[in-house]
N, CA, C, O and the ligand as a Tripos MOL2 file, in Angstrom:
@<TRIPOS>MOLECULE
protein
  261   259    66     0     0
PROTEIN
NO_CHARGES

@<TRIPOS>ATOM
      1 N         -13.2500   -6.9960   -7.3160 N.3       1 MET1
      2 CA        -12.3130   -5.8850   -7.4030 C.3       1 MET1
      3 C         -11.2990   -6.1450   -8.5120 C.2       1 MET1
      4 O         -10.7830   -7.2530   -8.6570 O.2       1 MET1
      5 N         -11.0260   -5.0990   -9.2910 N.am      2 LYS2
      6 CA        -10.1120   -5.2970  -10.4050 C.3       2 LYS2
      7 C          -8.6690   -5.4070   -9.9230 C.2       2 LYS2
      8 O          -8.3200   -4.9680   -8.8270 O.2       2 LYS2
      9 N          -7.8550   -6.0000  -10.7690 N.am      3 HIS3
     10 CA         -6.4470   -6.1230  -10.4270 C.3       3 HIS3
     11 C          -5.7840   -4.7580  -10.4450 C.2       3 HIS3
     12 O          -6.0270   -3.9380  -11.3300 O.2       3 HIS3
     13 N          -4.9610   -4.5410   -9.4710 N.am      4 VAL4
     14 CA         -4.2060   -3.2980   -9.3950 C.3       4 VAL4
     15 C          -2.7390   -3.6590   -9.5170 C.2       4 VAL4
     16 O          -2.2500   -4.5680   -8.8460 O.2       4 VAL4
     17 N          -2.0470   -2.9390  -10.3760 N.am      5 ILE5
     18 CA         -0.6160   -3.2040  -10.5170 C.3       5 ILE5
     19 C           0.1900   -1.9610  -10.1700 C.2       5 ILE5
     20 O          -0.2780   -0.8290  -10.2910 O.2       5 ILE5
     21 N           1.3930   -2.2100   -9.7440 N.am      6 CYS6
     22 CA          2.3260   -1.1290   -9.4480 C.3       6 CYS6
     23 C           2.6450   -0.3810  -10.7320 C.2       6 CYS6
     24 O           2.9870   -0.9970  -11.7410 O.2       6 CYS6
     25 N           2.5380    0.9330  -10.7030 N.am      7 TYR7
     26 CA          2.7690    1.6900  -11.9380 C.3       7 TYR7
     27 C           4.2430    1.8340  -12.2680 C.2       7 TYR7
     28 O           4.5980    2.2870  -13.3560 O.2       7 TYR7
     29 N           5.0920    1.4560  -11.3470 N.am      8 LEU8
     30 CA          6.5250    1.5230  -11.6090 C.3       8 LEU8
     31 C           7.0930    0.1990  -12.1170 C.2       8 LEU8
     32 O           7.9210    0.1890  -13.0280 O.2       8 LEU8
     33 N           6.6550   -0.9090  -11.5360 N.am      9 CYS9
     34 CA          7.2700   -2.1850  -11.9020 C.3       9 CYS9
     35 C           6.2500   -3.2350  -12.3530 C.2       9 CYS9
     36 O           6.6230   -4.3730  -12.6380 O.2       9 CYS9
     37 N           4.9720   -2.8640  -12.4210 N.am     10 ASN10
     38 CA          3.9280   -3.7500  -12.9520 C.3      10 ASN10
     39 C           3.6670   -5.0110  -12.1440 C.2      10 ASN10
     40 O           3.0320   -5.9410  -12.6420 O.2      10 ASN10
     41 N           4.1420   -5.0580  -10.9160 N.am     11 SER11
     42 CA          3.7970   -6.2270  -10.1230 C.3      11 SER11
     43 C           2.3990   -6.0510   -9.5340 C.2      11 SER11
     44 O           1.9510   -4.9320   -9.2840 O.2      11 SER11
     45 N           1.7260   -7.1660   -9.3210 N.am     12 GLU12
     46 CA          0.3510   -7.1090   -8.8600 C.3      12 GLU12
     47 C           0.2940   -6.7950   -7.3660 C.2      12 GLU12
     48 O           1.0990   -7.2970   -6.5820 O.2      12 GLU12
     49 N          -0.6620   -5.9640   -6.9920 N.am     13 LEU13
     50 CA         -0.7730   -5.5480   -5.5910 C.3      13 LEU13
     51 C          -1.8780   -6.3220   -4.8750 C.2      13 LEU13
     52 O          -2.9670   -6.5290   -5.4090 O.2      13 LEU13
     53 N          -1.5680   -6.7350   -3.6700 N.am     14 LYS14
     54 CA         -2.6020   -7.3120   -2.8220 C.3      14 LYS14
     55 C          -3.5340   -6.2100   -2.3430 C.2      14 LYS14
     56 O          -3.2040   -5.0240   -2.3790 O.2      14 LYS14
     57 N          -4.6960   -6.6340   -1.9000 N.am     15 LYS15
     58 CA         -5.7020   -5.6840   -1.4190 C.3      15 LYS15
     59 C          -5.1580   -4.8020   -0.2970 C.2      15 LYS15
     60 O          -5.4020   -3.5960   -0.2650 O.2      15 LYS15
     61 N          -4.4310   -5.4100    0.6060 N.am     16 ASP16
     62 CA         -3.8620   -4.6430    1.7190 C.3      16 ASP16
     63 C          -2.8760   -3.5890    1.2380 C.2      16 ASP16
     64 O          -2.7610   -2.5160    1.8300 O.2      16 ASP16
     65 N          -2.1660   -3.9040    0.1590 N.am     17 TYR17
     66 CA         -1.1740   -2.9580   -0.3450 C.3      17 TYR17
     67 C          -1.8590   -1.7570   -0.9710 C.2      17 TYR17
     68 O          -1.4040   -0.6210   -0.8400 O.2      17 TYR17
     69 N          -2.9740   -2.0340   -1.6590 N.am     18 VAL18
     70 CA         -3.7600   -0.9390   -2.2360 C.3      18 VAL18
     71 C          -4.2690   -0.0350   -1.1180 C.2      18 VAL18
     72 O          -4.2210    1.1900   -1.2200 O.2      18 VAL18
     73 N          -4.7600   -0.6690   -0.0430 N.am     19 ALA19
     74 CA         -5.2470    0.1010    1.1050 C.3      19 ALA19
     75 C          -4.1300    0.9430    1.7040 C.2      19 ALA19
     76 O          -4.3490    2.0880    2.0990 O.2      19 ALA19
     77 N          -2.9430    0.3750    1.7690 N.am     20 LEU20
     78 CA         -1.8050    1.1060    2.3260 C.3      20 LEU20
     79 C          -1.4660    2.3260    1.4650 C.2      20 LEU20
     80 O          -1.1580    3.3940    1.9940 O.2      20 LEU20
     81 N          -1.5220    2.1680    0.1530 N.am     21 ASN21
     82 CA         -1.3020    3.3030   -0.7510 C.3      21 ASN21
     83 C          -2.2730    4.4310   -0.4300 C.2      21 ASN21
     84 O          -1.8860    5.5960   -0.3430 O.2      21 ASN21
     85 N          -3.5420    4.0640   -0.2550 N.am     22 HIS22
     86 CA         -4.5500    5.0770    0.0630 C.3      22 HIS22
     87 C          -4.2600    5.7300    1.4070 C.2      22 HIS22
     88 O          -4.3770    6.9450    1.5680 O.2      22 HIS22
     89 N          -3.8810    4.8970    2.3600 N.am     23 LYS23
     90 CA         -3.6310    5.4100    3.7070 C.3      23 LYS23
     91 C          -2.4620    6.3930    3.7200 C.2      23 LYS23
     92 O          -2.5210    7.4290    4.3820 O.2      23 LYS23
     93 N          -1.4100    6.0640    2.9910 N.am     24 LEU24
     94 CA         -0.1980    6.8730    3.0450 C.3      24 LEU24
     95 C          -0.2030    8.0180    2.0420 C.2      24 LEU24
     96 O           0.4050    9.0590    2.2930 O.2      24 LEU24
     97 N          -0.8770    7.8420    0.9150 N.am     25 LEU25
     98 CA         -0.7740    8.8200   -0.1750 C.3      25 LEU25
     99 C          -2.0620    9.5710   -0.4340 C.2      25 LEU25
    100 O          -2.0750   10.5380   -1.1960 O.2      25 LEU25
    101 N          -3.1570    9.1360    0.1970 N.am     26 GLY26
    102 CA         -4.4280    9.8440    0.0150 C.3      26 GLY26
    103 C          -5.4590    8.9810   -0.6880 C.2      26 GLY26
    104 O          -5.1220    8.0240   -1.3850 O.2      26 GLY26
    105 N          -6.7200    9.3370   -0.4940 N.am     27 ARG27
    106 CA         -7.7960    8.5130   -1.0260 C.3      27 ARG27
    107 C          -8.0130    8.7090   -2.5190 C.2      27 ARG27
    108 O          -8.6160    7.8600   -3.1760 O.2      27 ARG27
    109 N          -7.5350    9.8040   -3.0500 N.am     28 ASN28
    110 CA         -7.8660   10.1100   -4.4440 C.3      28 ASN28
    111 C          -6.7540    9.7840   -5.4290 C.2      28 ASN28
    112 O          -6.7470   10.2930   -6.5500 O.2      28 ASN28
    113 N          -5.8320    8.9550   -5.0280 N.am     29 ILE29
    114 CA         -4.7420    8.5920   -5.9330 C.3      29 ILE29
    115 C          -5.2590    7.6590   -7.0210 C.2      29 ILE29
    116 O          -6.2170    6.9150   -6.8120 O.2      29 ILE29
    117 N          -4.6210    7.7070   -8.1720 N.am     30 ASN30
    118 CA         -4.9980    6.7750   -9.2330 C.3      30 ASN30
    119 C          -3.8090    5.9600   -9.7280 C.2      30 ASN30
    120 O          -3.9160    5.2120  -10.6990 O.2      30 ASN30
    121 N          -2.6930    6.1120   -9.0560 N.am     31 LYS31
    122 CA         -1.5340    5.2760   -9.3360 C.3      31 LYS31
    123 C          -1.1560    4.5800   -8.0470 C.2      31 LYS31
    124 O          -1.2580    5.1510   -6.9600 O.2      31 LYS31
    125 N          -0.7210    3.3450   -8.1800 N.am     32 TYR32
    126 CA         -0.3930    2.5770   -6.9790 C.3      32 TYR32
    127 C           1.0100    2.0170   -7.0840 C.2      32 TYR32
    128 O           1.5070    1.7410   -8.1760 O.2      32 TYR32
    129 N           1.6360    1.8530   -5.9380 N.am     33 MET33
    130 CA          2.9720    1.2700   -5.9000 C.3      33 MET33
    131 C           2.9650   -0.0050   -5.0670 C.2      33 MET33
    132 O           2.2340   -0.1150   -4.0840 O.2      33 MET33
    133 N           3.7920   -0.9670   -5.4770 N.am     34 CYS34
    134 CA          3.9870   -2.1570   -4.6630 C.3      34 CYS34
    135 C           4.8180   -1.7700   -3.4310 C.2      34 CYS34
    136 O           5.2950   -0.6400   -3.3260 O.2      34 CYS34
    137 N           4.9810   -2.7000   -2.5200 N.am     35 LEU35
    138 CA          5.6590   -2.3530   -1.2770 C.3      35 LEU35
    139 C           7.1110   -1.9640   -1.4890 C.2      35 LEU35
    140 O           7.6190   -1.0810   -0.7990 O.2      35 LEU35
    141 N           7.7890   -2.6090   -2.4350 N.am     36 SER36
    142 CA          9.2020   -2.2680   -2.5900 C.3      36 SER36
    143 C           9.3640   -0.8900   -3.2390 C.2      36 SER36
    144 O          10.2610   -0.1320   -2.8690 O.2      36 SER36
    145 N           8.5020   -0.5670   -4.2020 N.am     37 CYS37
    146 CA          8.5650    0.7740   -4.8160 C.3      37 CYS37
    147 C           8.1010    1.8360   -3.8220 C.2      37 CYS37
    148 O           8.6640    2.9290   -3.7590 O.2      37 CYS37
    149 N           7.0780    1.5060   -3.0520 N.am     38 LEU38
    150 CA          6.5940    2.4270   -2.0270 C.3      38 LEU38
    151 C           7.6830    2.6660   -0.9810 C.2      38 LEU38
    152 O           7.8640    3.7840   -0.4990 O.2      38 LEU38
    153 N           8.3980    1.6050   -0.6450 N.am     39 GLY39
    154 CA          9.4950    1.7230    0.3020 C.3      39 GLY39
    155 C          10.5800    2.6560   -0.2210 C.2      39 GLY39
    156 O          11.1090    3.4830    0.5210 O.2      39 GLY39
    157 N          10.9070    2.5200   -1.5050 N.am     40 ASP40
    158 CA         11.8940    3.4240   -2.1090 C.3      40 ASP40
    159 C          11.3960    4.8600   -2.0600 C.2      40 ASP40
    160 O          12.1370    5.7850   -1.7270 O.2      40 ASP40
    161 N          10.1290    5.0240   -2.3970 N.am     41 TYR41
    162 CA          9.5210    6.3500   -2.4670 C.3      41 TYR41
    163 C           9.5050    7.0330   -1.0960 C.2      41 TYR41
    164 O           9.7850    8.2250   -0.9690 O.2      41 TYR41
    165 N           9.1690    6.2390   -0.0780 N.am     42 LEU42
    166 CA          9.0320    6.7960    1.2710 C.3      42 LEU42
    167 C          10.3070    6.6430    2.0930 C.2      42 LEU42
    168 O          10.3640    7.0480    3.2540 O.2      42 LEU42
    169 N          11.3350    6.0480    1.4720 N.am     43 ASP43
    170 CA         12.6110    5.8380    2.1350 C.3      43 ASP43
    171 C          12.4480    4.9960    3.4040 C.2      43 ASP43
    172 O          12.9450    5.3510    4.4720 O.2      43 ASP43
    173 N          11.7470    3.8850    3.2600 N.am     44 CYS44
    174 CA         11.6420    2.9340    4.3520 C.3      44 CYS44
    175 C          11.6940    1.5230    3.7520 C.2      44 CYS44
    176 O          11.7590    1.3620    2.5330 O.2      44 CYS44
    177 N          11.6660    0.5230    4.6040 N.am     45 THR45
    178 CA         11.8080   -0.8370    4.0990 C.3      45 THR45
    179 C          10.4420   -1.5000    3.9220 C.2      45 THR45
    180 O           9.4340   -1.0420    4.4590 O.2      45 THR45
    181 N          10.4400   -2.5850    3.1580 N.am     46 VAL46
    182 CA          9.2180   -3.3590    2.9760 C.3      46 VAL46
    183 C           8.7000   -3.8500    4.3370 C.2      46 VAL46
    184 O           7.4960   -3.8480    4.5920 O.2      46 VAL46
    185 N           9.6210   -4.2650    5.1950 N.am     47 ASP47
    186 CA          9.2210   -4.7270    6.5210 C.3      47 ASP47
    187 C           8.5100   -3.6260    7.3120 C.2      47 ASP47
    188 O           7.5240   -3.8770    8.0040 O.2      47 ASP47
    189 N           9.0350   -2.3960    7.1930 N.am     48 ASP48
    190 CA          8.3830   -1.2700    7.8670 C.3      48 ASP48
    191 C           6.9390   -1.1350    7.4070 C.2      48 ASP48
    192 O           6.0380   -0.8810    8.2060 O.2      48 ASP48
    193 N           6.7360   -1.3090    6.1000 N.am     49 LEU49
    194 CA          5.3940   -1.1450    5.5360 C.3      49 LEU49
    195 C           4.4750   -2.2750    5.9840 C.2      49 LEU49
    196 O           3.2960   -2.0470    6.2550 O.2      49 LEU49
    197 N           5.0080   -3.4880    6.0640 N.am     50 LEU50
    198 CA          4.2050   -4.6180    6.5380 C.3      50 LEU50
    199 C           3.7730   -4.3970    7.9900 C.2      50 LEU50
    200 O           2.6470   -4.7160    8.3730 O.2      50 LEU50
    201 N           4.6940   -3.8430    8.7920 N.am     51 VAL51
    202 CA          4.3510   -3.5250   10.1760 C.3      51 VAL51
    203 C           3.2400   -2.4770   10.2070 C.2      51 VAL51
    204 O           2.3060   -2.5750   11.0020 O.2      51 VAL51
    205 N           3.3490   -1.4800    9.3390 N.am     52 LYS52
    206 CA          2.3320   -0.4320    9.2860 C.3      52 LYS52
    207 C           0.9630   -1.0210    8.9340 C.2      52 LYS52
    208 O          -0.0490   -0.6570    9.5330 O.2      52 LYS52
    209 N           0.9410   -1.9210    7.9740 N.am     53 ILE53
    210 CA         -0.3270   -2.5600    7.5900 C.3      53 ILE53
    211 C          -0.9590   -3.2150    8.8070 C.2      53 ILE53
    212 O          -2.1560   -3.0630    9.0530 O.2      53 ILE53
    213 N          -0.1490   -3.9470    9.5690 N.am     54 GLU54
    214 CA         -0.6800   -4.6020   10.7650 C.3      54 GLU54
    215 C          -1.1770   -3.5870   11.7850 C.2      54 GLU54
    216 O          -2.2010   -3.7940   12.4350 O.2      54 GLU54
    217 N          -0.4430   -2.4910   11.9180 N.am     55 GLU55
    218 CA         -0.8650   -1.4420   12.8610 C.3      55 GLU55
    219 C          -2.2080   -0.8460   12.4580 C.2      55 GLU55
    220 O          -3.0940   -0.6550   13.2910 O.2      55 GLU55
    221 N          -2.3440   -0.5550   11.1700 N.am     56 PHE56
    222 CA         -3.6050    0.0330   10.6960 C.3      56 PHE56
    223 C          -4.7550   -0.9420   10.8900 C.2      56 PHE56
    224 O          -5.8680   -0.5400   11.2300 O.2      56 PHE56
    225 N          -4.4850   -2.2250   10.6750 N.am     57 LYS57
    226 CA         -5.5260   -3.2370   10.8880 C.3      57 LYS57
    227 C          -5.9420   -3.2770   12.3440 C.2      57 LYS57
    228 O          -7.1280   -3.3600   12.6610 O.2      57 LYS57
    229 N          -4.9500   -3.2180   13.2300 N.am     58 GLU58
    230 CA         -5.2540   -3.2590   14.6640 C.3      58 GLU58
    231 C          -6.0360   -2.0300   15.0960 C.2      58 GLU58
    232 O          -6.8530   -2.0980   16.0140 O.2      58 GLU58
    233 N          -5.7860   -0.9110   14.4350 N.am     59 GLN59
    234 CA         -6.5420    0.3040   14.7420 C.3      59 GLN59
    235 C          -7.9630    0.2380   14.1990 C.2      59 GLN59
    236 O          -8.7980    1.0880   14.5070 O.2      59 GLN59
    237 N          -8.2290   -0.7810   13.3880 N.am     60 GLY60
    238 CA         -9.5540   -0.9150   12.8040 C.3      60 GLY60
    239 C          -9.8090    0.0460   11.6600 C.2      60 GLY60
    240 O         -10.9530    0.4060   11.3850 O.2      60 GLY60
    241 N          -8.7440    0.4600   10.9950 N.am     61 CYS61
    242 CA         -8.8890    1.3780    9.8700 C.3      61 CYS61
    243 C          -9.8300    0.8010    8.8130 C.2      61 CYS61
    244 O          -9.6930   -0.3540    8.4090 O.2      61 CYS61
    245 N         -10.7830    1.6160    8.3740 N.am     62 ALA62
    246 CA        -11.8250    1.1600    7.4390 C.3      62 ALA62
    247 C         -11.2670    0.7490    6.0810 C.2      62 ALA62
    248 O         -11.9020   -0.0180    5.3580 O.2      62 ALA62
    249 N         -10.0900    1.2490    5.7310 N.am     63 LEU63
    250 CA         -9.5050    0.9040    4.4320 C.3      63 LEU63
    251 C          -9.0200   -0.5560    4.3980 C.2      63 LEU63
    252 O          -8.8750   -1.1490    3.3290 O.2      63 LEU63
    253 N          -8.7790   -1.1040    5.5630 N.am     64 PHE64
    254 CA         -8.2220   -2.4690    5.6320 C.3      64 PHE64
    255 C          -9.2640   -3.4910    6.0330 C.2      64 PHE64
    256 O          -9.0450   -4.2870    6.9460 O.2      64 PHE64
    257 N         -10.3750   -3.4690    5.3640 N.am     65 LYS65
    258 CA        -11.4260   -4.4350    5.6980 C.3      65 LYS65
    259 C         -11.5720   -5.4210    4.5640 C.2      65 LYS65
    260 O         -12.4030   -6.3250    4.6350 O.2      65 LYS65
    261 ZN          6.6630   -1.7310   -7.8380 Zn       66 ZN66
@<TRIPOS>BOND
     1     1     2 1
     2     2     3 1
     3     3     4 2
     4     3     5 am
     5     5     6 1
     6     6     7 1
     7     7     8 2
     8     7     9 am
     9     9    10 1
    10    10    11 1
    11    11    12 2
    12    11    13 am
    13    13    14 1
    14    14    15 1
    15    15    16 2
    16    15    17 am
    17    17    18 1
    18    18    19 1
    19    19    20 2
    20    19    21 am
    21    21    22 1
    22    22    23 1
    23    23    24 2
    24    23    25 am
    25    25    26 1
    26    26    27 1
    27    27    28 2
    28    27    29 am
    29    29    30 1
    30    30    31 1
    31    31    32 2
    32    31    33 am
    33    33    34 1
    34    34    35 1
    35    35    36 2
    36    35    37 am
    37    37    38 1
    38    38    39 1
    39    39    40 2
    40    39    41 am
    41    41    42 1
    42    42    43 1
    43    43    44 2
    44    43    45 am
    45    45    46 1
    46    46    47 1
    47    47    48 2
    48    47    49 am
    49    49    50 1
    50    50    51 1
    51    51    52 2
    52    51    53 am
    53    53    54 1
    54    54    55 1
    55    55    56 2
    56    55    57 am
    57    57    58 1
    58    58    59 1
    59    59    60 2
    60    59    61 am
    61    61    62 1
    62    62    63 1
    63    63    64 2
    64    63    65 am
    65    65    66 1
    66    66    67 1
    67    67    68 2
    68    67    69 am
    69    69    70 1
    70    70    71 1
    71    71    72 2
    72    71    73 am
    73    73    74 1
    74    74    75 1
    75    75    76 2
    76    75    77 am
    77    77    78 1
    78    78    79 1
    79    79    80 2
    80    79    81 am
    81    81    82 1
    82    82    83 1
    83    83    84 2
    84    83    85 am
    85    85    86 1
    86    86    87 1
    87    87    88 2
    88    87    89 am
    89    89    90 1
    90    90    91 1
    91    91    92 2
    92    91    93 am
    93    93    94 1
    94    94    95 1
    95    95    96 2
    96    95    97 am
    97    97    98 1
    98    98    99 1
    99    99   100 2
   100    99   101 am
   101   101   102 1
   102   102   103 1
   103   103   104 2
   104   103   105 am
   105   105   106 1
   106   106   107 1
   107   107   108 2
   108   107   109 am
   109   109   110 1
   110   110   111 1
   111   111   112 2
   112   111   113 am
   113   113   114 1
   114   114   115 1
   115   115   116 2
   116   115   117 am
   117   117   118 1
   118   118   119 1
   119   119   120 2
   120   119   121 am
   121   121   122 1
   122   122   123 1
   123   123   124 2
   124   123   125 am
   125   125   126 1
   126   126   127 1
   127   127   128 2
   128   127   129 am
   129   129   130 1
   130   130   131 1
   131   131   132 2
   132   131   133 am
   133   133   134 1
   134   134   135 1
   135   135   136 2
   136   135   137 am
   137   137   138 1
   138   138   139 1
   139   139   140 2
   140   139   141 am
   141   141   142 1
   142   142   143 1
   143   143   144 2
   144   143   145 am
   145   145   146 1
   146   146   147 1
   147   147   148 2
   148   147   149 am
   149   149   150 1
   150   150   151 1
   151   151   152 2
   152   151   153 am
   153   153   154 1
   154   154   155 1
   155   155   156 2
   156   155   157 am
   157   157   158 1
   158   158   159 1
   159   159   160 2
   160   159   161 am
   161   161   162 1
   162   162   163 1
   163   163   164 2
   164   163   165 am
   165   165   166 1
   166   166   167 1
   167   167   168 2
   168   167   169 am
   169   169   170 1
   170   170   171 1
   171   171   172 2
   172   171   173 am
   173   173   174 1
   174   174   175 1
   175   175   176 2
   176   175   177 am
   177   177   178 1
   178   178   179 1
   179   179   180 2
   180   179   181 am
   181   181   182 1
   182   182   183 1
   183   183   184 2
   184   183   185 am
   185   185   186 1
   186   186   187 1
   187   187   188 2
   188   187   189 am
   189   189   190 1
   190   190   191 1
   191   191   192 2
   192   191   193 am
   193   193   194 1
   194   194   195 1
   195   195   196 2
   196   195   197 am
   197   197   198 1
   198   198   199 1
   199   199   200 2
   200   199   201 am
   201   201   202 1
   202   202   203 1
   203   203   204 2
   204   203   205 am
   205   205   206 1
   206   206   207 1
   207   207   208 2
   208   207   209 am
   209   209   210 1
   210   210   211 1
   211   211   212 2
   212   211   213 am
   213   213   214 1
   214   214   215 1
   215   215   216 2
   216   215   217 am
   217   217   218 1
   218   218   219 1
   219   219   220 2
   220   219   221 am
   221   221   222 1
   222   222   223 1
   223   223   224 2
   224   223   225 am
   225   225   226 1
   226   226   227 1
   227   227   228 2
   228   227   229 am
   229   229   230 1
   230   230   231 1
   231   231   232 2
   232   231   233 am
   233   233   234 1
   234   234   235 1
   235   235   236 2
   236   235   237 am
   237   237   238 1
   238   238   239 1
   239   239   240 2
   240   239   241 am
   241   241   242 1
   242   242   243 1
   243   243   244 2
   244   243   245 am
   245   245   246 1
   246   246   247 1
   247   247   248 2
   248   247   249 am
   249   249   250 1
   250   250   251 1
   251   251   252 2
   252   251   253 am
   253   253   254 1
   254   254   255 1
   255   255   256 2
   256   255   257 am
   257   257   258 1
   258   258   259 1
   259   259   260 2
@<TRIPOS>SUBSTRUCTURE
     1 MET1         2 RESIDUE 1 A MET
     2 LYS2         6 RESIDUE 1 A LYS
     3 HIS3        10 RESIDUE 1 A HIS
     4 VAL4        14 RESIDUE 1 A VAL
     5 ILE5        18 RESIDUE 1 A ILE
     6 CYS6        22 RESIDUE 1 A CYS
     7 TYR7        26 RESIDUE 1 A TYR
     8 LEU8        30 RESIDUE 1 A LEU
     9 CYS9        34 RESIDUE 1 A CYS
    10 ASN10       38 RESIDUE 1 A ASN
    11 SER11       42 RESIDUE 1 A SER
    12 GLU12       46 RESIDUE 1 A GLU
    13 LEU13       50 RESIDUE 1 A LEU
    14 LYS14       54 RESIDUE 1 A LYS
    15 LYS15       58 RESIDUE 1 A LYS
    16 ASP16       62 RESIDUE 1 A ASP
    17 TYR17       66 RESIDUE 1 A TYR
    18 VAL18       70 RESIDUE 1 A VAL
    19 ALA19       74 RESIDUE 1 A ALA
    20 LEU20       78 RESIDUE 1 A LEU
    21 ASN21       82 RESIDUE 1 A ASN
    22 HIS22       86 RESIDUE 1 A HIS
    23 LYS23       90 RESIDUE 1 A LYS
    24 LEU24       94 RESIDUE 1 A LEU
    25 LEU25       98 RESIDUE 1 A LEU
    26 GLY26      102 RESIDUE 1 A GLY
    27 ARG27      106 RESIDUE 1 A ARG
    28 ASN28      110 RESIDUE 1 A ASN
    29 ILE29      114 RESIDUE 1 A ILE
    30 ASN30      118 RESIDUE 1 A ASN
    31 LYS31      122 RESIDUE 1 A LYS
    32 TYR32      126 RESIDUE 1 A TYR
    33 MET33      130 RESIDUE 1 A MET
    34 CYS34      134 RESIDUE 1 A CYS
    35 LEU35      138 RESIDUE 1 A LEU
    36 SER36      142 RESIDUE 1 A SER
    37 CYS37      146 RESIDUE 1 A CYS
    38 LEU38      150 RESIDUE 1 A LEU
    39 GLY39      154 RESIDUE 1 A GLY
    40 ASP40      158 RESIDUE 1 A ASP
    41 TYR41      162 RESIDUE 1 A TYR
    42 LEU42      166 RESIDUE 1 A LEU
    43 ASP43      170 RESIDUE 1 A ASP
    44 CYS44      174 RESIDUE 1 A CYS
    45 THR45      178 RESIDUE 1 A THR
    46 VAL46      182 RESIDUE 1 A VAL
    47 ASP47      186 RESIDUE 1 A ASP
    48 ASP48      190 RESIDUE 1 A ASP
    49 LEU49      194 RESIDUE 1 A LEU
    50 LEU50      198 RESIDUE 1 A LEU
    51 VAL51      202 RESIDUE 1 A VAL
    52 LYS52      206 RESIDUE 1 A LYS
    53 ILE53      210 RESIDUE 1 A ILE
    54 GLU54      214 RESIDUE 1 A GLU
    55 GLU55      218 RESIDUE 1 A GLU
    56 PHE56      222 RESIDUE 1 A PHE
    57 LYS57      226 RESIDUE 1 A LYS
    58 GLU58      230 RESIDUE 1 A GLU
    59 GLN59      234 RESIDUE 1 A GLN
    60 GLY60      238 RESIDUE 1 A GLY
    61 CYS61      242 RESIDUE 1 A CYS
    62 ALA62      246 RESIDUE 1 A ALA
    63 LEU63      250 RESIDUE 1 A LEU
    64 PHE64      254 RESIDUE 1 A PHE
    65 LYS65      258 RESIDUE 1 A LYS
    66 ZN66       261 GROUP 0 **** ****
């Protein structure tokens, strides 16, 4: 899998973060945000997003495999 970087701050995204972008913003996005930029965008904290990732994993979401 190719490296994905945040389009706002150029930091590298982990696989789970890319999956979270898809989960929250849709499957057809072509720009990705890191957790801190995503947090700003969605008006929530990085911790909130980390909790969400764990929740989606527990639900067995196919994006988080
Ligand atoms: Zn960023």
